[in-house]
C-alpha positions as CSV (number, residue, x, y, z in Angstrom):
1,X,-74.1,114.8,164.2
2,X,-77.2,114.9,166.4
3,X,-77.5,111.1,166.4
4,X,-73.9,110.8,167.6
5,X,-74.5,113.3,170.4
6,X,-77.6,111.5,171.6
7,X,-75.7,108.2,171.5
8,X,-73.0,109.6,173.8
9,X,-75.6,110.9,176.2
10,X,-77.5,107.5,176.2
11,X,-74.2,105.6,176.7
12,X,-73.4,107.8,179.7
13,X,-76.6,106.7,181.5
14,X,-76.2,103.0,180.6
15,X,-74.1,100.6,182.7
16,X,-70.9,99.5,181.0
17,X,-69.2,96.5,182.7
18,X,-65.9,97.5,181.1
19,X,-66.0,101.0,182.5
20,X,-68.0,101.1,185.8
21,X,-68.4,104.5,187.5
22,X,-65.6,105.1,190.0
23,X,-64.7,107.9,192.4
24,X,-61.3,108.4,190.8
25,X,-62.8,109.0,187.3
26,X,-63.4,112.3,185.5
27,X,-66.9,111.1,184.7
28,X,-67.8,110.9,188.4
29,X,-66.5,114.3,189.3
30,X,-68.4,115.9,186.4
31,X,-71.5,114.0,187.5
32,X,-71.0,115.0,191.2
33,X,-70.6,118.7,190.3
34,X,-74.0,118.6,188.5
35,X,-75.5,116.6,191.4
36,X,-74.1,118.9,194.0
37,X,-75.4,122.1,192.5
38,X,-79.0,120.7,192.6
39,X,-78.4,119.2,196.1
40,X,-77.4,122.6,197.5
41,X,-80.5,124.2,195.9
42,X,-82.6,121.8,197.9
43,X,-81.0,122.6,201.2
44,X,-84.3,123.8,202.8
45,X,-86.3,120.9,201.5
46,X,-85.4,117.9,203.6
47,X,-87.7,115.3,201.9
48,X,-86.9,116.6,198.4
49,X,-83.1,116.5,199.2
50,X,-83.2,113.0,200.6
51,X,-85.3,111.7,197.7
52,X,-83.1,113.3,195.2
53,X,-79.9,111.9,196.8
54,X,-81.5,108.4,197.0
55,X,-82.3,108.4,193.3
56,X,-78.7,109.6,192.5
57,X,-77.3,106.8,194.8
58,X,-79.3,104.2,193.0
59,X,-78.1,105.5,189.7
60,X,-74.6,105.5,191.0
61,X,-74.9,101.9,192.1
62,X,-76.5,101.0,188.8
63,X,-73.5,102.5,187.0
64,X,-71.2,100.5,189.2
65,X,-73.0,97.1,189.1
66,X,-75.7,97.2,186.5
67,X,-79.2,95.9,187.2
68,X,-78.0,94.3,190.4
69,X,-79.1,97.4,192.2
70,X,-82.3,95.4,192.8
71,X,-80.3,93.5,195.5
72,X,-79.8,96.8,197.3
73,X,-83.5,97.5,197.2
74,X,-84.3,94.0,198.3
75,X,-81.9,94.2,201.3
76,X,-83.3,97.6,202.2
77,X,-87.0,96.5,202.2
78,X,-86.2,93.2,204.0
79,X,-84.4,94.8,207.0
80,X,-86.8,97.7,207.2
81,X,-89.8,95.3,207.5
82,X,-88.1,92.7,209.7
83,X,-86.7,95.4,212.0
84,X,-90.3,96.4,212.6
85,X,-91.3,92.8,213.4
86,X,-88.3,92.3,215.7
87,X,-89.3,95.3,217.7
88,X,-93.1,94.5,217.8
89,X,-92.7,90.8,218.6
90,X,-94.4,89.9,221.9
91,X,-91.8,87.5,223.2
92,X,-88.1,86.7,222.8
93,X,-88.5,83.5,220.7
94,X,-90.4,85.5,218.0
95,X,-87.9,88.4,218.2
96,X,-85.1,85.9,217.7
97,X,-87.0,84.2,214.8
98,X,-87.3,87.5,212.9
99,X,-83.6,88.4,213.6
100,X,-82.5,85.0,212.3
101,X,-84.7,85.6,209.2
102,X,-83.1,88.9,208.7
103,X,-79.6,87.5,209.0
104,X,-80.6,84.6,206.7
105,X,-81.8,86.9,204.0
106,X,-78.7,89.1,204.1
107,X,-76.2,86.2,204.3
108,X,-78.2,84.2,201.7
109,X,-77.8,87.1,199.2
110,X,-74.2,87.5,200.1
111,X,-73.5,83.8,200.1
112,X,-75.1,83.0,196.7
113,X,-73.3,85.7,194.8
114,X,-70.0,85.5,196.6
115,X,-69.5,82.0,197.9
116,X,-71.5,79.6,195.7
117,X,-68.7,78.6,193.4
118,X,-66.1,78.6,196.2
119,X,-68.3,76.1,198.1
120,X,-68.7,73.9,195.0
121,X,-65.0,73.9,194.4
122,X,-64.2,73.1,198.0
123,X,-66.7,70.3,198.0
124,X,-65.2,68.8,194.8
125,X,-61.7,69.0,196.2
126,X,-62.7,67.5,199.5
127,X,-64.9,64.6,198.3
128,X,-63.6,64.1,194.8
129,X,-66.8,65.0,193.1
130,X,-67.2,66.8,189.8
131,X,-69.9,69.3,190.2
132,X,-69.7,72.1,187.7
133,X,-69.4,75.7,188.8
134,X,-72.5,77.9,188.2
135,X,-71.7,80.1,185.2
136,X,-72.7,83.8,185.1
137,X,-72.6,84.6,188.8
138,X,-71.6,88.2,189.0
139,X,-70.3,89.7,192.2
140,X,-72.2,93.0,192.7
141,X,-69.9,95.8,193.8
142,X,-70.1,96.6,197.6
143,X,-72.4,93.7,198.4
144,X,-70.2,92.8,201.4
145,X,-70.5,96.3,202.8
146,X,-74.2,97.1,202.5
147,X,-75.3,93.6,203.7
148,X,-73.3,94.2,206.9
149,X,-74.7,97.6,207.2
150,X,-78.4,96.5,207.1
151,X,-77.7,93.5,209.4
152,X,-76.3,95.9,212.0
153,X,-79.7,97.7,212.0
154,X,-81.6,94.5,212.7
155,X,-79.2,93.3,215.4
156,X,-79.2,96.7,217.2
157,X,-83.0,96.6,217.2
158,X,-83.0,93.1,218.6
159,X,-80.6,94.1,221.3
160,X,-82.7,97.1,222.3
161,X,-79.9,99.5,221.4
162,X,-81.9,101.1,218.6
163,X,-85.5,101.7,218.0
164,X,-86.7,101.1,214.5
165,X,-87.9,103.9,212.2
166,X,-91.3,102.3,212.1
167,X,-91.8,102.9,215.9
168,X,-93.9,106.1,215.4
169,X,-95.5,105.3,212.0
170,X,-99.1,106.4,212.1
171,X,-100.2,106.6,208.4
172,X,-99.0,105.9,204.9
173,X,-97.2,109.2,204.6
174,X,-95.1,108.7,207.8
175,X,-94.4,105.2,206.6
176,X,-93.1,106.5,203.3
177,X,-91.0,109.1,204.9
178,X,-89.3,106.7,207.3
179,X,-88.8,104.1,204.5
180,X,-87.2,107.0,202.5
181,X,-84.8,107.7,205.4
182,X,-83.9,104.1,205.8
183,X,-83.2,103.6,202.1
184,X,-81.1,106.8,202.2
185,X,-79.1,105.3,205.0
186,X,-78.4,102.0,203.2
187,X,-77.7,103.5,199.7
188,X,-75.8,106.7,200.6
189,X,-73.5,106.7,197.6
190,X,-70.2,108.1,199.1
191,X,-69.7,105.0,201.2
192,X,-72.0,102.5,199.4
193,X,-69.5,100.4,197.5
194,X,-66.5,100.2,199.8
195,X,-67.4,101.7,203.2
196,X,-66.8,102.9,205.8
197,X,-69.5,100.6,207.2
198,X,-72.0,103.0,208.8
199,X,-74.2,102.2,211.8
200,X,-77.8,103.3,211.8
201,X,-77.6,104.7,215.3
202,X,-75.0,107.3,214.3
203,X,-76.2,108.0,210.7
204,X,-80.0,108.1,210.9
205,X,-80.2,111.1,213.3
206,X,-78.1,113.2,210.9
207,X,-80.8,112.9,208.2
208,X,-83.1,115.2,210.2
209,X,-80.4,117.8,210.7
210,X,-80.5,121.1,208.8
211,X,-78.0,121.4,206.0
212,X,-75.6,124.1,207.4
213,X,-72.2,123.9,205.7
214,X,-69.5,125.8,207.4
215,X,-66.2,127.0,205.8
216,X,-64.3,124.7,208.0
217,X,-66.4,121.7,207.2
218,X,-66.1,122.4,203.4
219,X,-62.3,122.8,203.9
220,X,-62.0,119.5,205.7
221,X,-64.1,117.8,202.9
222,X,-61.9,119.2,200.2
223,X,-58.7,118.2,202.1
224,X,-59.9,114.6,202.5
225,X,-60.9,114.4,198.8
226,X,-57.6,115.8,197.5
227,X,-55.6,113.7,199.9
228,X,-57.6,110.6,199.0
229,X,-57.2,111.2,195.3
230,X,-53.5,111.6,195.8
231,X,-53.1,108.4,197.7
232,X,-55.3,106.4,195.3
233,X,-54.7,107.9,191.8
234,X,-51.1,109.1,192.2
235,X,-49.4,106.7,194.5
236,X,-51.4,103.4,194.6
237,X,-52.3,103.2,190.9
238,X,-48.8,104.2,189.8
239,X,-46.8,101.7,191.8
240,X,-49.5,99.0,191.1
241,X,-49.4,99.3,187.3
242,X,-45.6,99.9,187.0
243,X,-44.2,97.4,189.4
244,X,-46.4,95.5,192.0
245,X,-48.8,93.8,189.5
246,X,-46.0,92.8,187.2
247,X,-44.1,91.0,190.0
248,X,-47.1,89.3,191.6
249,X,-48.4,88.2,188.2
250,X,-45.0,86.5,187.4
251,X,-42.9,86.3,190.6
252,X,-40.7,83.6,189.1
253,X,-39.4,86.1,186.5
254,X,-38.0,88.4,189.2
255,X,-35.2,88.1,191.8
256,X,-35.8,87.6,195.5
257,X,-35.0,91.3,196.2
258,X,-37.5,92.5,193.6
259,X,-40.2,90.2,195.1
260,X,-39.5,91.6,198.5
261,X,-39.6,95.2,197.2
262,X,-43.0,94.3,195.5
263,X,-44.3,93.1,198.8
264,X,-43.4,96.4,200.4
265,X,-45.0,98.1,197.4
266,X,-48.2,96.2,197.9
267,X,-48.4,97.2,201.6
268,X,-48.3,100.8,200.4
269,X,-50.6,100.1,197.5
270,X,-53.5,98.6,199.5
271,X,-53.2,101.2,202.2
272,X,-53.2,104.1,199.8
273,X,-55.9,102.5,197.7
274,X,-58.4,101.7,200.5
275,X,-57.7,104.6,202.8
276,X,-57.8,106.9,199.8
277,X,-61.3,105.7,198.9
278,X,-62.4,106.1,202.5
279,X,-61.0,109.6,202.7
280,X,-62.8,110.6,199.5
281,X,-66.0,109.0,200.8
282,X,-65.8,110.9,204.1
283,X,-64.9,114.1,202.3
284,X,-67.8,113.9,199.9
285,X,-70.1,113.1,202.8
286,X,-68.8,116.2,204.6
287,X,-69.6,118.4,201.6
288,X,-73.2,117.0,201.8
289,X,-73.4,117.7,205.6
290,X,-72.9,114.2,206.9
291,X,-70.2,112.8,209.2
292,X,-68.9,109.3,208.4
293,X,-66.7,107.4,210.9
294,X,-63.0,107.4,210.6
295,X,-61.8,104.3,208.8
296,X,-58.0,104.4,209.0
297,X,-55.6,105.9,211.5
298,X,-52.0,105.4,210.2
299,X,-52.2,101.6,210.8
300,X,-48.6,100.8,210.1
301,X,-47.6,102.9,213.1
302,X,-49.2,100.3,215.4
303,X,-46.8,98.6,217.9
304,X,-49.0,95.5,218.4
305,X,-51.4,93.6,216.2
306,X,-54.3,94.5,218.4
307,X,-53.5,98.2,217.9
308,X,-53.2,97.5,214.1
309,X,-56.8,96.4,214.0
310,X,-57.8,99.4,215.9
311,X,-56.3,101.5,213.2
312,X,-57.0,99.5,210.0
313,X,-60.4,99.4,208.4
314,X,-61.8,100.5,211.7
315,X,-65.5,100.3,210.7
316,X,-65.1,96.6,209.8
317,X,-63.0,95.6,212.8
318,X,-65.4,97.2,215.2
319,X,-68.3,95.6,213.3
320,X,-66.7,92.1,213.7
321,X,-66.0,92.9,217.4
322,X,-69.5,94.1,218.2
323,X,-71.6,91.8,216.2
324,X,-69.5,88.6,215.9
325,X,-66.9,88.4,218.6
326,X,-69.2,89.7,221.4
327,X,-72.1,87.6,220.1
328,X,-69.9,84.5,220.4
329,X,-69.2,85.3,224.0
330,X,-66.1,87.5,223.6
331,X,-63.8,87.1,226.6
332,X,-66.7,86.4,229.1
333,X,-66.6,82.6,228.7
334,X,-63.1,81.8,230.0
335,X,-59.7,81.8,228.5
336,X,-60.1,78.9,226.1
337,X,-63.4,80.2,224.6
338,X,-61.8,83.7,224.3
339,X,-59.1,82.3,222.0
340,X,-61.6,80.2,220.1
341,X,-63.9,83.2,219.6
342,X,-61.0,85.3,218.5
343,X,-59.9,82.7,215.9
344,X,-63.5,82.3,214.6
345,X,-63.8,86.1,214.2
346,X,-60.6,86.5,212.3
347,X,-61.2,83.4,210.1
348,X,-64.7,84.7,209.1
349,X,-63.2,88.2,208.7
350,X,-60.7,86.7,206.2
351,X,-63.6,84.9,204.4
352,X,-65.5,88.2,204.2
353,X,-62.6,89.6,202.2
354,X,-62.7,87.0,199.5
355,X,-64.1,83.6,198.5
356,X,-60.9,81.6,198.7
357,X,-58.9,79.6,201.2
358,X,-56.0,82.0,200.9
359,X,-58.2,84.7,202.5
360,X,-59.2,82.3,205.3
361,X,-55.5,81.6,205.8
362,X,-54.8,85.4,205.9
363,X,-57.5,85.8,208.6
364,X,-56.2,82.8,210.4
365,X,-52.6,84.2,210.5
366,X,-53.9,87.4,212.0
367,X,-56.0,85.4,214.5
368,X,-53.0,83.3,215.6
369,X,-50.9,86.5,215.9
370,X,-53.6,88.2,218.0
371,X,-54.0,85.1,220.2
372,X,-50.3,84.7,220.8
373,X,-49.9,88.4,221.6
374,X,-52.8,88.1,224.1
375,X,-51.4,85.0,225.7
376,X,-47.9,86.3,226.1
377,X,-49.1,89.6,227.5
378,X,-51.3,88.0,230.1
379,X,-49.5,84.7,230.9
380,X,-45.8,85.2,230.4
381,X,-44.2,87.8,232.8
382,X,-41.1,88.5,230.7
383,X,-43.2,89.2,227.6
384,X,-45.0,92.3,228.9
385,X,-43.1,94.5,226.5
386,X,-44.8,95.0,223.2
387,X,-41.5,94.7,221.4
388,X,-40.7,91.3,222.9
389,X,-44.1,89.9,221.9
390,X,-44.0,91.4,218.4
391,X,-40.5,89.9,217.9
392,X,-41.7,86.4,219.1
393,X,-44.6,86.5,216.6
394,X,-42.3,87.6,213.8
395,X,-40.0,84.6,214.5
396,X,-42.9,82.3,214.3
397,X,-43.8,83.9,211.0
398,X,-40.3,82.9,209.8
399,X,-40.9,79.3,210.7
400,X,-44.3,79.4,209.0
401,X,-42.7,80.8,205.9
402,X,-40.1,77.9,205.9
403,X,-42.9,75.4,206.1
404,X,-44.9,77.0,203.4
405,X,-41.9,77.1,200.9
406,X,-41.1,73.5,201.6
407,X,-44.8,72.3,201.3
408,X,-46.1,74.3,198.4
409,X,-43.2,74.9,196.0
410,X,-41.3,72.4,193.8
411,X,-38.1,72.8,191.8
412,X,-37.2,76.0,193.5
413,X,-34.3,77.8,191.9
414,X,-31.5,77.2,194.4
415,X,-30.8,74.3,196.8
416,X,-32.0,73.7,200.3
417,X,-28.6,75.0,201.4
418,X,-29.4,78.4,200.0
419,X,-32.9,78.2,201.6
420,X,-31.3,77.4,205.0
421,X,-28.7,80.1,204.7
422,X,-31.3,82.7,203.7
423,X,-33.5,81.8,206.7
424,X,-30.6,81.8,209.2
425,X,-29.3,85.1,208.0
426,X,-32.7,86.7,208.1
427,X,-33.4,85.4,211.6
428,X,-29.9,86.4,212.8
429,X,-30.5,89.9,211.5
430,X,-33.8,90.3,213.4
431,X,-32.2,88.8,216.6
432,X,-29.3,91.3,216.4
433,X,-31.8,94.2,215.9
434,X,-33.8,93.0,218.9
435,X,-30.7,92.7,221.1
436,X,-29.6,96.2,220.0
437,X,-33.0,97.7,220.8
438,X,-33.1,96.3,224.3
439,X,-29.5,97.2,225.0
440,X,-29.8,100.8,223.9
441,X,-33.2,101.8,225.2
442,X,-32.8,105.5,224.4
443,X,-35.9,107.6,224.5
444,X,-36.8,111.3,224.4
445,X,-39.8,113.6,223.9
446,X,-39.2,115.4,220.6
447,X,-42.3,117.6,220.9
448,X,-44.1,118.5,224.0
449,X,-47.5,117.2,223.0
450,X,-46.3,114.1,221.1
451,X,-45.8,110.6,222.5
452,X,-42.4,109.7,223.8
453,X,-40.1,108.4,221.1
454,X,-38.1,105.2,222.0
455,X,-36.2,102.6,220.2
456,X,-38.4,99.9,221.8
457,X,-41.5,101.5,220.3
458,X,-39.8,101.7,216.9
459,X,-38.8,98.0,217.2
460,X,-42.4,97.1,218.1
461,X,-43.7,99.0,215.0
462,X,-41.1,97.4,212.8
463,X,-41.8,93.9,214.0
464,X,-45.6,94.3,213.8
465,X,-45.4,95.9,210.3
466,X,-43.4,93.0,209.0
467,X,-45.9,90.5,210.3
468,X,-48.6,92.4,208.5
469,X,-46.4,92.6,205.4
470,X,-45.9,88.8,205.5
471,X,-49.7,88.3,205.6
472,X,-50.2,90.7,202.7
473,X,-48.3,88.4,200.4
474,X,-51.1,85.8,200.8
475,X,-53.8,88.4,200.6
476,X,-52.4,89.7,197.2
477,X,-51.9,86.2,195.9
478,X,-55.6,85.7,196.1
479,X,-56.5,88.6,193.8
480,X,-59.2,87.9,191.2
481,X,-56.9,88.9,188.3
482,X,-54.0,86.7,189.5
483,X,-53.1,84.2,186.7
484,X,-51.8,81.5,189.0
485,X,-53.3,79.6,192.0
486,X,-53.0,81.7,195.1
487,X,-51.1,79.1,197.2
488,X,-48.5,78.7,194.3
489,X,-48.0,82.4,193.9
490,X,-47.4,83.0,197.6
491,X,-45.0,80.0,197.8
492,X,-43.1,81.3,194.8
493,X,-42.7,84.8,196.2
494,X,-41.5,83.4,199.6
495,X,-39.1,81.0,198.0
496,X,-37.6,83.6,195.8
497,X,-37.1,85.9,198.8
498,X,-35.5,83.1,200.8
499,X,-33.4,81.4,198.0
500,X,-32.6,84.1,195.5
501,X,-31.9,87.3,197.5
502,X,-28.9,89.5,197.0
503,X,-28.6,93.1,198.4
504,X,-26.0,93.9,195.7
505,X,-28.8,93.9,193.2
506,X,-30.5,96.8,194.9
507,X,-29.0,99.5,192.7
508,X,-30.0,97.8,189.4
509,X,-33.5,97.0,190.7
510,X,-34.1,100.6,191.7
511,X,-32.9,101.8,188.4
512,X,-35.5,99.8,186.5
513,X,-38.3,101.8,187.9
514,X,-36.9,104.8,189.9
515,X,-40.2,106.7,190.2
516,X,-42.0,103.7,191.6
517,X,-39.6,103.5,194.5
518,X,-39.7,107.3,195.0
519,X,-43.5,106.9,195.3
520,X,-43.1,104.0,197.8
521,X,-40.6,105.9,199.9
522,X,-42.7,109.0,199.8
523,X,-45.8,107.0,201.0
524,X,-43.8,105.5,203.9
525,X,-42.4,108.9,204.9
526,X,-45.8,110.5,204.9
527,X,-47.4,107.6,206.7
528,X,-44.9,107.5,209.6
529,X,-45.2,111.2,210.3
530,X,-46.9,111.8,213.7
531,X,-50.7,111.8,213.6
532,X,-50.7,115.3,215.0
533,X,-48.9,116.6,212.0
534,X,-51.5,115.2,209.7
535,X,-54.2,116.8,211.8
536,X,-52.5,120.2,211.7
537,X,-52.1,120.1,207.9
538,X,-55.9,119.4,207.6
539,X,-56.7,122.2,210.1
540,X,-54.5,124.7,208.1
541,X,-56.0,123.7,204.8
542,X,-59.5,123.9,206.1
543,X,-58.9,127.6,207.1
544,X,-56.8,128.5,204.0
545,X,-58.1,131.1,201.5
546,X,-60.2,129.9,198.5
547,X,-57.3,130.6,196.0
548,X,-55.1,128.1,197.9
549,X,-57.8,125.5,197.8
550,X,-58.4,126.1,194.0
551,X,-54.7,125.9,193.2
552,X,-54.2,122.8,195.3
553,X,-57.1,121.1,193.5
554,X,-55.8,122.1,190.1
555,X,-52.3,120.8,191.0
556,X,-53.8,117.5,192.2
557,X,-55.7,117.1,188.9
558,X,-52.5,117.8,187.0
559,X,-50.7,115.1,189.1
560,X,-53.4,112.6,188.4
561,X,-53.2,113.3,184.7
562,X,-49.4,112.9,184.7
563,X,-49.4,109.6,186.5
564,X,-52.7,108.1,185.2
565,X,-52.8,105.0,182.9
566,X,-55.0,104.8,179.9
567,X,-57.8,103.1,181.9
568,X,-59.2,104.1,185.3
569,X,-57.9,101.6,187.9
570,X,-60.7,100.1,190.1
571,X,-60.4,100.2,193.9
572,X,-58.9,97.0,195.3
573,X,-61.8,96.5,197.7
574,X,-64.4,96.6,194.9
575,X,-63.8,92.8,194.6
576,X,-64.9,92.3,198.2
């Protein structure tokens, strides 16, 4: 009996590639409760608390990615040292040299583990060669996040926007203390594996703050954790396992209507999955006395693509803007360069998400959409309204969808006549909706402090969302576990929607998985409530009595148990 017990304990501390440690697992919450009790006991010992959390963060990363935690240590030491040389260099060429070296180390690590086989495959396809892919390359969890995080430190030091931690080092003790702080910043476990991407300038000063946890702060932390757990483990996982994954894995087995419903489901799934993780990360950090940046702000309420990217994965979009788009020249080099810089930024942003051409295509579609929106708003007088621009972009998406179906699918069920009819009916429906919106421009203020409600705003949101939805089809088609080539999967889904679509099947489709569609509808309803309502619920919860918090947590645990599958479902962005 004792031997079995010891084996269980040993197995708990050993990395299992089949069961990595995840936020939404019971094992993590048990481990966090143990960790948190000791953490609070060290509230008056800054160095001890930081060192203890650093060790726990490294253990957490080891349990997520195995012995690849050495990459995290390498990246930490590299940028800590090179940040010092960038700051101390006597002239600009040397400062630039050390910055390039820092970027090369980070992108070299990221490139080898994430893009080596993609580059080999692309080379073989382009030049007809037969180089074998390198076997055994494992993609460490969160590598795309912590490399960007450490790179931002070196770039900020180079730009003079941040002074390195080594600035006031006088002896070995102060060197060790500052290295400890930097390692803590890089490896902080709540946001380590999937963001938000944290900037050194905003996070490092918090390390020196005293640990004073207020009732309100703890309340907000629990509200975010419970809400994030609900979005991830209840909504996202349930609709993924019971509907979305089944359709995307075999789209040819389902009708056009079911493929379309699965696309809507994936839009809900990826939002609830990723924003749920971010909420839990921010909530856990709050319980530990740290403020992480907001990462999502109801993105599907955006009325333009530019606004969407100010609401979706905010820490990444601002990182790309500040460190890539602005570095390329931003909008300071003339109109043509502005559009080129925008496209480069979005193409590389797509490549950051995954090693595949379908992700580059996804980024390119968003880049084209952003460029068109910018051009129409600045150069075409009658396109000043956001709804008009969003409509024009959506019509171009229809044309792109037609081209994609014709180019990448063969032997489509249904004739070209059905394809043409589906396209014309779809476009006619959007045109009629657009005409109605601009004819009946009714608006009113439904609450004194809320924004004005108008049909034109609703139209802008609807058009923008459907552009994003179209792009999500390609994004999901590139998933690692997808059994078919991404381009083929995307083409099949689009062709089924355009050639095999029948609204009369709606009742039978909903009857196959009624609770899935209840979850999808619930997610959309909650998402499109005004932001102020979400804030007020959080405020109320943060001030609610302890019994209310305890009951809500117990209810959420019960909900997770009722909807959970046999295995814990990894977060979507773990593959990035």
